[in-house]
CHARMM-style PDB file with segment names, atoms N, HN, CA, C and O in Angstrom:
ATOM      1  N   MET     1      10.310  13.141  -3.790  1.00  0.00      PROA
ATOM      2  CA  MET     1       9.486  12.701  -4.510  1.00  0.00      PROA
ATOM      3  C   MET     1       9.713  13.127  -6.027  1.00  0.00      PROA
ATOM      4  O   MET     1       9.825  14.353  -6.026  1.00  0.00      PROA
ATOM      5  N   THR     2       9.811  12.702  -7.131  1.00  0.00      PROA
ATOM      6  HN  THR     2       9.720  11.706  -7.132  1.00  0.00      PROA
ATOM      7  CA  THR     2       9.873  13.452  -8.167  1.00  0.00      PROA
ATOM      8  C   THR     2       8.246  12.815  -8.951  1.00  0.00      PROA
ATOM      9  O   THR     2       7.590  11.825  -8.626  1.00  0.00      PROA
ATOM     10  N   PRO     3       8.064  13.528  -9.723  1.00  0.00      PROA
ATOM     11  CA  PRO     3       6.589  13.585 -10.221  1.00  0.00      PROA
ATOM     12  C   PRO     3       6.086  12.458 -10.989  1.00  0.00      PROA
ATOM     13  O   PRO     3       4.877  12.229 -11.033  1.00  0.00      PROA
ATOM     14  N   ASN     4       6.917  11.760 -11.579  1.00  0.00      PROA
ATOM     15  HN  ASN     4       7.899  11.946 -11.543  1.00  0.00      PROA
ATOM     16  CA  ASN     4       6.865  10.230 -11.972  1.00  0.00      PROA
ATOM     17  C   ASN     4       7.237   8.998 -11.283  1.00  0.00      PROA
ATOM     18  O   ASN     4       7.533   7.914 -11.786  1.00  0.00      PROA
ATOM     19  N   ASN     5       7.167   9.383  -9.878  1.00  0.00      PROA
ATOM     20  HN  ASN     5       6.927  10.263  -9.470  1.00  0.00      PROA
ATOM     21  CA  ASN     5       7.105   8.123  -9.353  1.00  0.00      PROA
ATOM     22  C   ASN     5       5.647   7.186  -9.403  1.00  0.00      PROA
ATOM     23  O   ASN     5       4.557   7.630  -9.765  1.00  0.00      PROA
ATOM     24  N   THR     6       5.876   6.013  -9.021  1.00  0.00      PROA
ATOM     25  HN  THR     6       6.762   5.653  -8.728  1.00  0.00      PROA
ATOM     26  CA  THR     6       4.480   5.188  -9.094  1.00  0.00      PROA
ATOM     27  C   THR     6       4.853   4.352  -7.916  1.00  0.00      PROA
ATOM     28  O   THR     6       6.007   4.320  -7.489  1.00  0.00      PROA
ATOM     29  N   PHE     7       3.803   3.633  -7.362  1.00  0.00      PROA
ATOM     30  HN  PHE     7       2.865   3.660  -7.710  1.00  0.00      PROA
ATOM     31  CA  PHE     7       3.747   3.345  -5.992  1.00  0.00      PROA
ATOM     32  C   PHE     7       3.007   1.584  -6.094  1.00  0.00      PROA
ATOM     33  O   PHE     7       2.286   1.332  -7.059  1.00  0.00      PROA
ATOM     34  N   ARG     8       3.262   0.557  -5.091  1.00  0.00      PROA
ATOM     35  HN  ARG     8       3.847   0.761  -4.307  1.00  0.00      PROA
ATOM     36  CA  ARG     8       2.659  -0.390  -5.316  1.00  0.00      PROA
ATOM     37  C   ARG     8       2.128  -0.713  -3.724  1.00  0.00      PROA
ATOM     38  O   ARG     8       2.471   0.071  -2.839  1.00  0.00      PROA
ATOM     39  N   ILE     9       1.460  -1.644  -3.461  1.00  0.00      PROA
ATOM     40  HN  ILE     9       1.182  -2.282  -4.180  1.00  0.00      PROA
ATOM     41  CA  ILE     9       1.150  -2.024  -1.913  1.00  0.00      PROA
ATOM     42  C   ILE     9       1.762  -3.367  -1.889  1.00  0.00      PROA
ATOM     43  O   ILE     9       1.863  -4.155  -2.829  1.00  0.00      PROA
ATOM     44  N   GLU    10       2.347  -3.573  -0.065  1.00  0.00      PROA
ATOM     45  HN  GLU    10       2.265  -2.933   0.698  1.00  0.00      PROA
ATOM     46  CA  GLU    10       2.350  -4.731  -0.319  1.00  0.00      PROA
ATOM     47  C   GLU    10       2.223  -5.095   1.032  1.00  0.00      PROA
ATOM     48  O   GLU    10       2.311  -4.078   1.721  1.00  0.00      PROA
ATOM     49  N   SER    11       2.019  -6.313   1.849  1.00  0.00      PROA
ATOM     50  HN  SER    11       1.948  -7.138   1.289  1.00  0.00      PROA
ATOM     51  CA  SER    11       1.809  -6.939   2.962  1.00  0.00      PROA
ATOM     52  C   SER    11       2.219  -8.061   2.596  1.00  0.00      PROA
ATOM     53  O   SER    11       2.326  -8.509   1.455  1.00  0.00      PROA
ATOM     54  N   ASP    12       2.561  -8.740   4.034  1.00  0.00      PROA
ATOM     55  HN  ASP    12       2.474  -8.376   4.962  1.00  0.00      PROA
ATOM     56  CA  ASP    12       2.760  -9.944   4.736  1.00  0.00      PROA
ATOM     57  C   ASP    12       1.346 -10.616   4.906  1.00  0.00      PROA
ATOM     58  O   ASP    12       1.277 -11.827   5.115  1.00  0.00      PROA
ATOM     59  N   LEU    13       0.263  -9.861   4.821  1.00  0.00      PROA
ATOM     60  HN  LEU    13       0.320  -8.877   4.651  1.00  0.00      PROA
ATOM     61  CA  LEU    13      -1.146 -10.500   4.615  1.00  0.00      PROA
ATOM     62  C   LEU    13      -1.760 -10.426   2.755  1.00  0.00      PROA
ATOM     63  O   LEU    13      -1.316  -9.980   1.697  1.00  0.00      PROA
ATOM     64  N   LYS    14      -3.014 -11.160   3.220  1.00  0.00      PROA
ATOM     65  HN  LYS    14      -3.375 -11.522   4.080  1.00  0.00      PROA
ATOM     66  CA  LYS    14      -3.382 -11.280   2.072  1.00  0.00      PROA
ATOM     67  C   LYS    14      -4.443 -10.462   2.387  1.00  0.00      PROA
ATOM     68  O   LYS    14      -5.133 -10.411   3.405  1.00  0.00      PROA
ATOM     69  N   LEU    15      -4.481  -9.588   0.975  1.00  0.00      PROA
ATOM     70  HN  LEU    15      -3.920  -9.629   0.148  1.00  0.00      PROA
ATOM     71  CA  LEU    15      -4.890  -8.050   0.827  1.00  0.00      PROA
ATOM     72  C   LEU    15      -6.776  -8.445   0.028  1.00  0.00      PROA
ATOM     73  O   LEU    15      -7.012  -9.153  -0.951  1.00  0.00      PROA
ATOM     74  N   GLU    16      -7.697  -7.744   0.832  1.00  0.00      PROA
ATOM     75  HN  GLU    16      -7.505  -7.169   1.627  1.00  0.00      PROA
ATOM     76  CA  GLU    16      -8.556  -8.352  -0.381  1.00  0.00      PROA
ATOM     77  C   GLU    16     -10.125  -7.276   0.486  1.00  0.00      PROA
ATOM     78  O   GLU    16     -10.008  -6.773   1.603  1.00  0.00      PROA
ATOM     79  N   SER    17     -11.022  -7.199  -0.109  1.00  0.00      PROA
ATOM     80  HN  SER    17     -11.117  -7.608  -1.017  1.00  0.00      PROA
ATOM     81  CA  SER    17     -12.066  -6.035   0.169  1.00  0.00      PROA
ATOM     82  C   SER    17     -12.958  -6.741  -0.553  1.00  0.00      PROA
ATOM     83  O   SER    17     -12.751  -7.595  -1.414  1.00  0.00      PROA
ATOM     84  N   ASP    18     -14.247  -6.192  -0.013  1.00  0.00      PROA
ATOM     85  HN  ASP    18     -14.415  -5.498   0.687  1.00  0.00      PROA
ATOM     86  CA  ASP    18     -15.828  -6.996  -0.282  1.00  0.00      PROA
ATOM     87  C   ASP    18     -16.219  -5.760  -1.510  1.00  0.00      PROA
ATOM     88  O   ASP    18     -17.145  -6.058  -2.264  1.00  0.00      PROA
ATOM     89  N   TRP    19     -15.690  -4.702  -1.672  1.00  0.00      PROA
ATOM     90  HN  TRP    19     -14.938  -4.460  -1.060  1.00  0.00      PROA
ATOM     91  CA  TRP    19     -15.931  -4.061  -2.574  1.00  0.00      PROA
ATOM     92  C   TRP    19     -14.803  -3.702  -4.144  1.00  0.00      PROA
ATOM     93  O   TRP    19     -14.998  -3.431  -5.329  1.00  0.00      PROA
ATOM     94  N   MET    20     -13.951  -3.852  -3.492  1.00  0.00      PROA
ATOM     95  HN  MET    20     -13.793  -4.072  -2.530  1.00  0.00      PROA
ATOM     96  CA  MET    20     -12.866  -3.711  -4.680  1.00  0.00      PROA
ATOM     97  C   MET    20     -12.305  -4.841  -5.159  1.00  0.00      PROA
ATOM     98  O   MET    20     -11.954  -5.764  -4.425  1.00  0.00      PROA
ATOM     99  N   PRO    21     -12.188  -4.840  -6.402  1.00  0.00      PROA
ATOM    100  CA  PRO    21     -11.214  -6.051  -7.119  1.00  0.00      PROA
ATOM    101  C   PRO    21     -10.016  -6.449  -6.775  1.00  0.00      PROA
ATOM    102  O   PRO    21      -9.154  -5.570  -6.763  1.00  0.00      PROA
ATOM    103  N   ALA    22      -9.583  -7.938  -6.381  1.00  0.00      PROA
ATOM    104  HN  ALA    22     -10.283  -8.652  -6.391  1.00  0.00      PROA
ATOM    105  CA  ALA    22      -8.600  -8.105  -6.352  1.00  0.00      PROA
ATOM    106  C   ALA    22      -7.060  -7.663  -6.780  1.00  0.00      PROA
ATOM    107  O   ALA    22      -5.955  -7.900  -6.292  1.00  0.00      PROA
ATOM    108  N   GLU    23      -7.480  -6.971  -7.824  1.00  0.00      PROA
ATOM    109  HN  GLU    23      -8.378  -6.778  -8.220  1.00  0.00      PROA
ATOM    110  CA  GLU    23      -6.071  -6.263  -9.257  1.00  0.00      PROA
ATOM    111  C   GLU    23      -5.931  -5.184  -8.617  1.00  0.00      PROA
ATOM    112  O   GLU    23      -4.997  -4.532  -9.083  1.00  0.00      PROA
ATOM    113  N   ALA    24      -6.654  -4.480  -7.383  1.00  0.00      PROA
ATOM    114  HN  ALA    24      -7.413  -5.009  -7.004  1.00  0.00      PROA
ATOM    115  CA  ALA    24      -6.501  -3.202  -6.717  1.00  0.00      PROA
ATOM    116  C   ALA    24      -4.883  -3.306  -6.077  1.00  0.00      PROA
ATOM    117  O   ALA    24      -3.921  -2.545  -5.974  1.00  0.00      PROA
ATOM    118  N   PHE    25      -5.171  -4.561  -5.761  1.00  0.00      PROA
ATOM    119  HN  PHE    25      -5.952  -5.179  -5.844  1.00  0.00      PROA
ATOM    120  CA  PHE    25      -3.927  -4.598  -4.545  1.00  0.00      PROA
ATOM    121  C   PHE    25      -3.137  -4.661  -5.239  1.00  0.00      PROA
ATOM    122  O   PHE    25      -2.184  -4.130  -4.668  1.00  0.00      PROA
ATOM    123  N   THR    26      -2.721  -5.102  -6.548  1.00  0.00      PROA
ATOM    124  HN  THR    26      -3.495  -5.533  -7.012  1.00  0.00      PROA
ATOM    125  CA  THR    26      -1.661  -5.708  -7.390  1.00  0.00      PROA
ATOM    126  C   THR    26      -1.017  -4.913  -8.172  1.00  0.00      PROA
ATOM    127  O   THR    26       0.105  -5.019  -8.668  1.00  0.00      PROA
ATOM    128  N   ARG    27      -2.055  -3.853  -8.274  1.00  0.00      PROA
ATOM    129  HN  ARG    27      -2.966  -3.767  -7.871  1.00  0.00      PROA
ATOM    130  CA  ARG    27      -1.225  -2.625  -9.807  1.00  0.00      PROA
ATOM    131  C   ARG    27      -0.575  -1.812  -9.293  1.00  0.00      PROA
ATOM    132  O   ARG    27      -0.297  -1.779  -8.094  1.00  0.00      PROA
ATOM    133  N   ILE    28      -0.179  -0.903 -10.275  1.00  0.00      PROA
ATOM    134  HN  ILE    28      -0.404  -0.929 -11.249  1.00  0.00      PROA
ATOM    135  CA  ILE    28       1.233  -0.007  -9.862  1.00  0.00      PROA
ATOM    136  C   ILE    28       0.457   1.477 -10.273  1.00  0.00      PROA
ATOM    137  O   ILE    28      -0.154   1.796 -11.293  1.00  0.00      PROA
ATOM    138  N   TYR    29       0.739   2.181  -9.103  1.00  0.00      PROA
ATOM    139  HN  TYR    29       1.235   1.922  -8.274  1.00  0.00      PROA
ATOM    140  CA  TYR    29      -0.116   4.045  -8.880  1.00  0.00      PROA
ATOM    141  C   TYR    29       0.832   4.637  -9.041  1.00  0.00      PROA
ATOM    142  O   TYR    29       1.973   4.414  -8.636  1.00  0.00      PROA
ATOM    143  N   SER    30       0.339   5.635  -9.792  1.00  0.00      PROA
ATOM    144  HN  SER    30      -0.588   5.817 -10.120  1.00  0.00      PROA
ATOM    145  CA  SER    30       0.710   7.220  -9.824  1.00  0.00      PROA
ATOM    146  C   SER    30       0.765   8.360  -9.097  1.00  0.00      PROA
ATOM    147  O   SER    30       1.353   9.439  -9.171  1.00  0.00      PROA
ATOM    148  N   ASP    31      -0.368   7.582  -8.033  1.00  0.00      PROA
ATOM    149  HN  ASP    31      -0.846   6.706  -7.972  1.00  0.00      PROA
ATOM    150  CA  ASP    31      -0.653   8.646  -7.502  1.00  0.00      PROA
ATOM    151  C   ASP    31      -0.245   8.108  -5.761  1.00  0.00      PROA
ATOM    152  O   ASP    31      -0.843   7.115  -5.346  1.00  0.00      PROA
ATOM    153  N   ARG    32       0.571   8.674  -5.016  1.00  0.00      PROA
ATOM    154  HN  ARG    32       1.057   9.480  -5.353  1.00  0.00      PROA
ATOM    155  CA  ARG    32       0.589   8.323  -3.520  1.00  0.00      PROA
ATOM    156  C   ARG    32      -0.286   8.159  -2.889  1.00  0.00      PROA
ATOM    157  O   ARG    32      -0.181   7.296  -2.017  1.00  0.00      PROA
ATOM    158  N   SER    33      -1.721   8.993  -3.041  1.00  0.00      PROA
ATOM    159  HN  SER    33      -1.807   9.694  -3.749  1.00  0.00      PROA
ATOM    160  CA  SER    33      -2.784   9.077  -1.969  1.00  0.00      PROA
ATOM    161  C   SER    33      -3.697   7.848  -2.766  1.00  0.00      PROA
ATOM    162  O   SER    33      -4.397   7.174  -2.010  1.00  0.00      PROA
ATOM    163  N   TRP    34      -3.733   7.598  -3.836  1.00  0.00      PROA
ATOM    164  HN  TRP    34      -3.164   8.146  -4.450  1.00  0.00      PROA
ATOM    165  CA  TRP    34      -4.661   6.501  -4.425  1.00  0.00      PROA
ATOM    166  C   TRP    34      -4.263   5.338  -3.435  1.00  0.00      PROA
ATOM    167  O   TRP    34      -4.924   4.786  -2.556  1.00  0.00      PROA
ATOM    168  N   ALA    35      -3.137   5.172  -3.810  1.00  0.00      PROA
ATOM    169  HN  ALA    35      -2.601   5.621  -4.525  1.00  0.00      PROA
ATOM    170  CA  ALA    35      -1.936   3.799  -3.195  1.00  0.00      PROA
ATOM    171  C   ALA    35      -2.919   3.815  -1.801  1.00  0.00      PROA
ATOM    172  O   ALA    35      -4.013   3.256  -1.733  1.00  0.00      PROA
ATOM    173  N   VAL    36      -2.372   4.466  -0.880  1.00  0.00      PROA
ATOM    174  HN  VAL    36      -1.483   4.921  -0.936  1.00  0.00      PROA
ATOM    175  CA  VAL    36      -2.607   4.653   0.779  1.00  0.00      PROA
ATOM    176  C   VAL    36      -4.255   4.239   0.835  1.00  0.00      PROA
ATOM    177  O   VAL    36      -4.667   3.228   1.404  1.00  0.00      PROA
ATOM    178  N   ALA    37      -5.033   5.129   0.196  1.00  0.00      PROA
ATOM    179  HN  ALA    37      -4.699   5.950  -0.267  1.00  0.00      PROA
ATOM    180  CA  ALA    37      -6.522   4.813   0.233  1.00  0.00      PROA
ATOM    181  C   ALA    37      -6.984   3.271   0.395  1.00  0.00      PROA
ATOM    182  O   ALA    37      -7.606   2.700   1.292  1.00  0.00      PROA
ATOM    183  N   THR    38      -6.315   2.725  -1.097  1.00  0.00      PROA
ATOM    184  HN  THR    38      -5.810   3.189  -1.825  1.00  0.00      PROA
ATOM    185  CA  THR    38      -6.500   1.196  -1.724  1.00  0.00      PROA
ATOM    186  C   THR    38      -5.718   0.584  -0.537  1.00  0.00      PROA
ATOM    187  O   THR    38      -6.623   0.217   0.212  1.00  0.00      PROA
ATOM    188  N   ALA    39      -4.780   0.332  -0.065  1.00  0.00      PROA
ATOM    189  HN  ALA    39      -4.045   0.629  -0.673  1.00  0.00      PROA
ATOM    190  CA  ALA    39      -4.309   0.135   1.058  1.00  0.00      PROA
ATOM    191  C   ALA    39      -5.033  -0.472   2.375  1.00  0.00      PROA
ATOM    192  O   ALA    39      -5.135  -1.569   2.924  1.00  0.00      PROA
ATOM    193  N   ILE    40      -5.584   1.181   2.619  1.00  0.00      PROA
ATOM    194  HN  ILE    40      -5.500   2.072   2.173  1.00  0.00      PROA
ATOM    195  CA  ILE    40      -6.599   0.969   3.667  1.00  0.00      PROA
ATOM    196  C   ILE    40      -7.370   0.081   3.769  1.00  0.00      PROA
ATOM    197  O   ILE    40      -7.619  -0.483   4.835  1.00  0.00      PROA
ATOM    198  N   GLU    41      -7.892  -0.201   2.641  1.00  0.00      PROA
ATOM    199  HN  GLU    41      -7.690   0.257   1.776  1.00  0.00      PROA
ATOM    200  CA  GLU    41      -8.995  -0.954   2.421  1.00  0.00      PROA
ATOM    201  C   GLU    41      -9.008  -2.416   2.051  1.00  0.00      PROA
ATOM    202  O   GLU    41     -10.003  -3.050   1.701  1.00  0.00      PROA
ATOM    203  N   GLY    42      -7.532  -2.959   2.196  1.00  0.00      PROA
ATOM    204  HN  GLY    42      -6.724  -2.443   2.481  1.00  0.00      PROA
ATOM    205  CA  GLY    42      -7.278  -4.047   1.667  1.00  0.00      PROA
ATOM    206  C   GLY    42      -6.815  -4.827   3.409  1.00  0.00      PROA
ATOM    207  O   GLY    42      -6.109  -5.834   3.361  1.00  0.00      PROA
ATOM    208  N   VAL    43      -7.161  -4.407   4.526  1.00  0.00      PROA
ATOM    209  HN  VAL    43      -7.735  -3.589   4.565  1.00  0.00      PROA
ATOM    210  CA  VAL    43      -6.983  -5.122   5.713  1.00  0.00      PROA
ATOM    211  C   VAL    43      -8.210  -4.834   6.402  1.00  0.00      PROA
ATOM    212  O   VAL    43      -9.000  -3.941   6.095  1.00  0.00      PROA
ATOM    213  N   GLU    44      -8.344  -5.837   7.580  1.00  0.00      PROA
ATOM    214  HN  GLU    44      -7.702  -6.562   7.829  1.00  0.00      PROA
ATOM    215  CA  GLU    44      -9.872  -5.147   8.874  1.00  0.00      PROA
ATOM    216  C   GLU    44      -9.519  -4.392   9.755  1.00  0.00      PROA
ATOM    217  O   GLU    44     -10.304  -3.701  10.405  1.00  0.00      PROA
ATOM    218  N   ASP    45      -7.806  -4.421   9.963  1.00  0.00      PROA
ATOM    219  HN  ASP    45      -7.168  -4.982   9.434  1.00  0.00      PROA
ATOM    220  CA  ASP    45      -7.697  -3.183  10.947  1.00  0.00      PROA
ATOM    221  C   ASP    45      -6.463  -2.799  10.467  1.00  0.00      PROA
ATOM    222  O   ASP    45      -5.559  -3.554  10.824  1.00  0.00      PROA
ATOM    223  N   PRO    46      -6.068  -1.696   9.642  1.00  0.00      PROA
ATOM    224  CA  PRO    46      -4.939  -1.224   9.663  1.00  0.00      PROA
ATOM    225  C   PRO    46      -3.899  -1.217  10.760  1.00  0.00      PROA
ATOM    226  O   PRO    46      -2.752  -1.648  10.871  1.00  0.00      PROA
ATOM    227  N   GLU    47      -4.748  -0.561  11.525  1.00  0.00      PROA
ATOM    228  HN  GLU    47      -5.681  -0.211  11.435  1.00  0.00      PROA
ATOM    229  CA  GLU    47      -3.804  -0.556  12.834  1.00  0.00      PROA
ATOM    230  C   GLU    47      -2.921  -1.578  13.446  1.00  0.00      PROA
ATOM    231  O   GLU    47      -1.990  -1.211  14.163  1.00  0.00      PROA
ATOM    232  N   THR    48      -3.159  -2.921  13.199  1.00  0.00      PROA
ATOM    233  HN  THR    48      -3.915  -3.219  12.616  1.00  0.00      PROA
ATOM    234  CA  THR    48      -2.553  -3.810  13.872  1.00  0.00      PROA
ATOM    235  C   THR    48      -2.369  -4.661  12.935  1.00  0.00      PROA
ATOM    236  O   THR    48      -1.737  -5.634  13.344  1.00  0.00      PROA
ATOM    237  N   GLU    49      -2.783  -4.740  11.332  1.00  0.00      PROA
ATOM    238  HN  GLU    49      -3.296  -3.949  11.000  1.00  0.00      PROA
ATOM    239  CA  GLU    49      -2.456  -6.033  10.391  1.00  0.00      PROA
ATOM    240  C   GLU    49      -1.932  -4.640   9.493  1.00  0.00      PROA
ATOM    241  O   GLU    49      -2.659  -3.785   8.987  1.00  0.00      PROA
ATOM    242  N   GLU    50      -0.394  -4.712   9.475  1.00  0.00      PROA
ATOM    243  HN  GLU    50       0.197  -5.406   9.887  1.00  0.00      PROA
ATOM    244  CA  GLU    50       0.498  -3.683   8.587  1.00  0.00      PROA
ATOM    245  C   GLU    50       0.412  -3.920   6.861  1.00  0.00      PROA
ATOM    246  O   GLU    50       0.826  -4.916   6.268  1.00  0.00      PROA
ATOM    247  N   VAL    51       0.009  -3.184   6.485  1.00  0.00      PROA
ATOM    248  HN  VAL    51      -0.328  -2.375   6.967  1.00  0.00      PROA
ATOM    249  CA  VAL    51       0.065  -2.908   4.752  1.00  0.00      PROA
ATOM    250  C   VAL    51       1.032  -1.331   4.649  1.00  0.00      PROA
ATOM    251  O   VAL    51       0.817  -0.207   5.103  1.00  0.00      PROA
ATOM    252  N   ARG    52       1.969  -1.822   3.960  1.00  0.00      PROA
ATOM    253  HN  ARG    52       2.143  -2.735   3.591  1.00  0.00      PROA
ATOM    254  CA  ARG    52       2.899  -0.740   2.756  1.00  0.00      PROA
ATOM    255  C   ARG    52       2.597   0.053   1.747  1.00  0.00      PROA
ATOM    256  O   ARG    52       2.020  -0.528   0.828  1.00  0.00      PROA
ATOM    257  N   VAL    53       2.814   1.332   1.580  1.00  0.00      PROA
ATOM    258  HN  VAL    53       3.283   1.804   2.326  1.00  0.00      PROA
ATOM    259  CA  VAL    53       2.906   1.840   0.108  1.00  0.00      PROA
ATOM    260  C   VAL    53       4.701   1.845  -0.275  1.00  0.00      PROA
ATOM    261  O   VAL    53       5.617   2.112   0.503  1.00  0.00      PROA
ATOM    262  N   ILE    54       4.792   1.434  -1.815  1.00  0.00      PROA
ATOM    263  HN  ILE    54       4.048   1.217  -2.446  1.00  0.00      PROA
ATOM    264  CA  ILE    54       6.481   1.005  -1.526  1.00  0.00      PROA
ATOM    265  C   ILE    54       6.536   2.160  -2.476  1.00  0.00      PROA
ATOM    266  O   ILE    54       5.484   2.410  -3.064  1.00  0.00      PROA
ATOM    267  N   ASP    55       7.464   2.823  -2.700  1.00  0.00      PROA
ATOM    268  HN  ASP    55       8.318   2.619  -2.223  1.00  0.00      PROA
ATOM    269  CA  ASP    55       8.096   3.806  -4.042  1.00  0.00      PROA
ATOM    270  C   ASP    55       8.967   3.018  -5.053  1.00  0.00      PROA
ATOM    271  O   ASP    55      10.168   2.858  -4.838  1.00  0.00      PROA
ATOM    272  N   VAL    56       8.327   2.504  -6.211  1.00  0.00      PROA
ATOM    273  HN  VAL    56       7.351   2.634  -6.386  1.00  0.00      PROA
ATOM    274  CA  VAL    56       8.633   1.497  -6.767  1.00  0.00      PROA
ATOM    275  C   VAL    56      10.296   2.090  -7.896  1.00  0.00      PROA
ATOM    276  O   VAL    56      11.040   1.341  -8.529  1.00  0.00      PROA
ATOM    277  N   SER    57      10.341   2.839  -7.835  1.00  0.00      PROA
ATOM    278  HN  SER    57       9.737   3.448  -7.321  1.00  0.00      PROA
ATOM    279  CA  SER    57      11.727   2.938  -8.301  1.00  0.00      PROA
ATOM    280  C   SER    57      12.598   3.278  -7.472  1.00  0.00      PROA
ATOM    281  O   SER    57      13.714   3.265  -7.991  1.00  0.00      PROA
ATOM    282  N   THR    58      12.602   3.684  -6.042  1.00  0.00      PROA
ATOM    283  HN  THR    58      11.696   3.694  -5.620  1.00  0.00      PROA
ATOM    284  CA  THR    58      13.558   3.358  -4.776  1.00  0.00      PROA
ATOM    285  C   THR    58      13.564   2.164  -3.848  1.00  0.00      PROA
ATOM    286  O   THR    58      14.584   1.817  -3.252  1.00  0.00      PROA
ATOM    287  N   GLY    59      12.290   1.483  -3.728  1.00  0.00      PROA
ATOM    288  HN  GLY    59      11.462   1.765  -4.212  1.00  0.00      PROA
ATOM    289  CA  GLY    59      12.326   0.391  -3.195  1.00  0.00      PROA
ATOM    290  C   GLY    59      11.483   0.909  -1.481  1.00  0.00      PROA
ATOM    291  O   GLY    59      10.912   0.178  -0.672  1.00  0.00      PROA
ATOM    292  N   GLU    60      11.709   2.329  -1.431  1.00  0.00      PROA
ATOM    293  HN  GLU    60      12.174   2.923  -2.088  1.00  0.00      PROA
ATOM    294  CA  GLU    60      11.383   2.928  -0.036  1.00  0.00      PROA
ATOM    295  C   GLU    60      10.145   3.015   0.135  1.00  0.00      PROA
ATOM    296  O   GLU    60       9.319   3.296  -0.733  1.00  0.00      PROA
ATOM    297  N   VAL    61       9.822   2.641   1.927  1.00  0.00      PROA
ATOM    298  HN  VAL    61      10.492   2.413   2.632  1.00  0.00      PROA
ATOM    299  CA  VAL    61       8.113   2.564   1.719  1.00  0.00      PROA
ATOM    300  C   VAL    61       8.369   3.536   2.612  1.00  0.00      PROA
ATOM    301  O   VAL    61       9.027   3.786   3.622  1.00  0.00      PROA
ATOM    302  N   VAL    62       7.192   4.227   1.449  1.00  0.00      PROA
ATOM    303  HN  VAL    62       6.658   4.024   0.629  1.00  0.00      PROA
ATOM    304  CA  VAL    62       6.692   5.735   1.675  1.00  0.00      PROA
ATOM    305  C   VAL    62       5.460   5.789   2.675  1.00  0.00      PROA
ATOM    306  O   VAL    62       5.176   6.927   3.050  1.00  0.00      PROA
ATOM    307  N   TRP    63       4.823   4.943   3.079  1.00  0.00      PROA
ATOM    308  HN  TRP    63       5.054   4.019   2.775  1.00  0.00      PROA
ATOM    309  CA  TRP    63       3.882   4.867   4.332  1.00  0.00      PROA
ATOM    310  C   TRP    63       3.622   3.301   4.537  1.00  0.00      PROA
ATOM    311  O   TRP    63       3.868   2.398   3.738  1.00  0.00      PROA
ATOM    312  N   ARG    64       3.004   3.206   5.947  1.00  0.00      PROA
ATOM    313  HN  ARG    64       2.804   3.941   6.596  1.00  0.00      PROA
ATOM    314  CA  ARG    64       3.150   2.185   6.444  1.00  0.00      PROA
ATOM    315  C   ARG    64       1.857   2.013   7.552  1.00  0.00      PROA
ATOM    316  O   ARG    64       1.830   2.976   8.318  1.00  0.00      PROA
ATOM    317  N   SER    65       0.762   0.993   7.819  1.00  0.00      PROA
ATOM    318  HN  SER    65       0.784   0.211   7.196  1.00  0.00      PROA
ATOM    319  CA  SER    65      -0.132   1.221   8.326  1.00  0.00      PROA
ATOM    320  C   SER    65      -0.067   1.275  10.140  1.00  0.00      PROA
ATOM    321  O   SER    65      -0.998   1.410  10.934  1.00  0.00      PROA
ATOM    322  N   THR    66       1.187   1.138  10.355  1.00  0.00      PROA
ATOM    323  HN  THR    66       1.944   1.029   9.710  1.00  0.00      PROA
ATOM    324  CA  THR    66       1.208   0.621  11.492  1.00  0.00      PROA
ATOM    325  C   THR    66       2.578   1.129  12.068  1.00  0.00      PROA
ATOM    326  O   THR    66       3.564   0.903  11.366  1.00  0.00      PROA
ATOM    327  N   GLU    67       2.800   1.917  13.495  1.00  0.00      PROA
ATOM    328  HN  GLU    67       1.999   2.100  14.066  1.00  0.00      PROA
ATOM    329  CA  GLU    67       4.002   2.267  13.834  1.00  0.00      PROA
ATOM    330  C   GLU    67       4.890   2.227  13.923  1.00  0.00      PROA
ATOM    331  O   GLU    67       5.630   3.200  14.068  1.00  0.00      PROA
ATOM    332  N   GLU    68       5.372   0.533  13.852  1.00  0.00      PROA
ATOM    333  HN  GLU    68       4.771  -0.258  13.735  1.00  0.00      PROA
ATOM    334  CA  GLU    68       6.271  -0.331  13.609  1.00  0.00      PROA
ATOM    335  C   GLU    68       7.193  -0.068  12.747  1.00  0.00      PROA
ATOM    336  O   GLU    68       6.999  -0.031  11.532  1.00  0.00      PROA
ATOM    337  N   LYS    69       8.395   0.159  13.375  1.00  0.00      PROA
ATOM    338  HN  LYS    69       8.552   0.128  14.362  1.00  0.00      PROA
ATOM    339  CA  LYS    69       9.015   0.247  12.225  1.00  0.00      PROA
ATOM    340  C   LYS    69       9.900  -0.709  11.206  1.00  0.00      PROA
ATOM    341  O   LYS    69      10.844  -1.390  11.607  1.00  0.00      PROA
ATOM    342  N   TYR    70       9.506  -0.668   9.979  1.00  0.00      PROA
ATOM    343  HN  TYR    70       8.739  -0.116   9.653  1.00  0.00      PROA
ATOM    344  CA  TYR    70       9.580  -2.091   9.203  1.00  0.00      PROA
ATOM    345  C   TYR    70      11.349  -2.191   8.710  1.00  0.00      PROA
ATOM    346  O   TYR    70      12.134  -1.275   8.467  1.00  0.00      PROA
ATOM    347  N   GLU    71      11.532  -3.531   8.692  1.00  0.00      PROA
ATOM    348  HN  GLU    71      10.894  -4.275   8.889  1.00  0.00      PROA
ATOM    349  CA  GLU    71      13.372  -4.069   8.942  1.00  0.00      PROA
ATOM    350  C   GLU    71      12.845  -4.742   7.716  1.00  0.00      PROA
ATOM    351  OT1 GLU    71      13.570  -5.492   7.064  1.00  0.00      PROA
TER     352      GLU     71
END
């Protein structure tokens, strides 16, 4: 991972939070840890409702909330 990586959040579910704006789930993040923390807030149960963080430059899934392998 290079210092210029950017990250986005994706899920097959609608991501929403009682205290975060909807834009939080569609923006591009320059910090992977912020993207992960935001992604977790978008679903009720991250262990059963998959949400992913994607490296924009490579398209690689760099974090997922479930243990299932993404296809």
